[in-house]
Every structure is written in structure tokens, then in C-alpha cells.
N, C-alpha and C positions, 0 to 999 in steps of 0.2 A: 568422153563423157561416159559416166557409168550408166548402165541401163538397169532398169528394174523389171524383173519378170513377174508377171501375174500368173496365176494358175491357168493353165491351158490357153494362155494367150502369148502373143509375140512380145518381144521386149519393147518397153516404152522409154523414151528419153526423159531425163529429169528436167532438162531445160525446155521451157515452152517457147523460147525465142529462137529465131533462126540464127545460124552462125554468122551471116552477113551483118546482122545488127551489132554484134560484138566488134566487128572490124570497124564499123562506122563510128562507134563510140570511142574506140582507141584512136582513130584518125582525128576525130574532133578534139580529143584531149591533147593529142600531139600538136595540132594546129593552134590550140589555145595556149599551150606552153611556149611554142615558138613566137606567137604574137606577143605574149607577155615579155619574153626576153628582148624582142625587138623594141618594145615600148620602153623597157628599162634602159637599154643602150641609147635610144634617141633622147630620153629624158636626161641621162647623164651627160651626153654630148651637149645638149642645150644648156645645161647648167654650167659646163666648162666655158662655153662661148660667152654666156652672160657674165661670169666672173671676170673673164679677160677684158670684156668691154668696160666693166666697172673699174678695174685696176687702171686701165688706160685713162678713163675719165678722171679718177682721183689723181693720177700722176700729172695729167695736164693742168688740173686745178692747183696742185702744189707748185708747179713751175710758174703759173701765173701769179701766185701770191708769195713767192719765195722772198722777195725783197721786204715784205712786211713781217717776216718771221725770222728775225735775227736774234742772237743771244750773245751776251758778253759775260765772261766770268773773270773776276779779278778782285784785288784788294782795294777797299775803299780808301781813297786818298783824301777826299774832301766831300762834304755833304752840306747842302743848304736847302731851304724850302723850295728853291727854284731849279737846283741842279745837283747832280752827283758826279763825282769824278772817280774813276777807278783805274788802277794800273792793270790793263788788260793782259791776261795770260796769252791770248791768241796773238795779239799784235806786238806785245812787249812795250807798248806806249800807253801813256795816260789817255783815257777817253772820257770826255765830258758829255753827259746826257742830260737833257732837260727833264724836269719833273713838273707835272701839272696836276690838276685836281682829280683826274681819273686814274692816276698812278696808284696801283695797289702795292702795299708793303706787307711782307710777312717776315717775322723774326722768330726763328725756331718753331715754325708751324702755327704761330698765333698772329692774327691780324694786328697790325701795328701802324705807326706813323713814321714819317720821314725823320722826325726829331729824335727817334730812338736809335737810328743808325749811327754807329761810331766809326771813326777812322781806324783802320787796321783790321776791320772785319772783312770776311770774304763774302762777296755777293754774286748772285747769279741774276742777271737782268735780261728781261725780254724787251727788245727794242722795237718800237713801232716806227711808223714813218716819221720823217724829220728829226731823227735822233732823239726821240722822246722815250723815256723809260715807261713801258706799259705796266710791268710787274717787276718788283724788286724782292728777291728772296735772300734772306740772310739766315744762315744756319751755322751753329757752332761746329757741326760735323764737316762742313766744307773744308777742303784742303786746297792749298795753292802751291 
């Protein structure tokens, strides 16, 4: 600490605070920093644990509903208001699927009806329970 000398007096310290006060401030800042780092680490670890639990939850739900989320890709062989038959690329066999009033049809990205589907087109079909076509997507860019 620099000292200031007055005329005919002894040197006077510039700081009016005792030295011990500076040490306690540095110690409290150090403890605050350590506490902040511990809080960040605990928060990160808690987030990782939460994410893992959510991934397990979603994975278990997918396993439970796997049978209701099947797809078929193939060339349309026959189509009627009640059913569609495609030559399935996956199985190599013709696959007949029921069509009902809730079946959604899209041709080249536009909503359409079953009557607009033609034999020879490539279709991607989401199959719901009981071999019913839930969604039929026909796109001229699909290849087989």
C-alpha cells in the first residue's frame, strides 16, 4: 500500500479498511464462484437424467404401438372404393388393404380421392389395425 506523508506527520495509509476485510471479500467471491460451478454441474446432470428418462419413456411407447405403425410401399395393382392391392416391395407379394371413410389420400401433395388412384402408380401406404389403409400417398417422384 502506498503511504501518503503529510507535513511533519507520520505516513498515513490510503486504505481505510483493514487488510482482513479484503481477504474475507476474496474468500466470499471464491465460495460464490465454487457454489455457482456446483449448481451448473448439478443442473446439467439433472438435465441428462431427465432426457434419458424421456427417451426410455418414448421408446417404450413406440414398442407398445409398433403394430399400429406399419407402412407398405409398392406398385398399385388394383384399386376399388373398398380396397387397394399393391405389389409390395418389402414382401414381393401382392398385398390387399381395406379402404374406409377415414382413409386419407394424397396425390402429388394434394388431397384427393381413391377414384383418382390408377394401377401402375407407386404408393406409400400407412397401415393401421386390421389391414386398413389409414393414409395413401401417391407421388410421381416415388420409384420402385
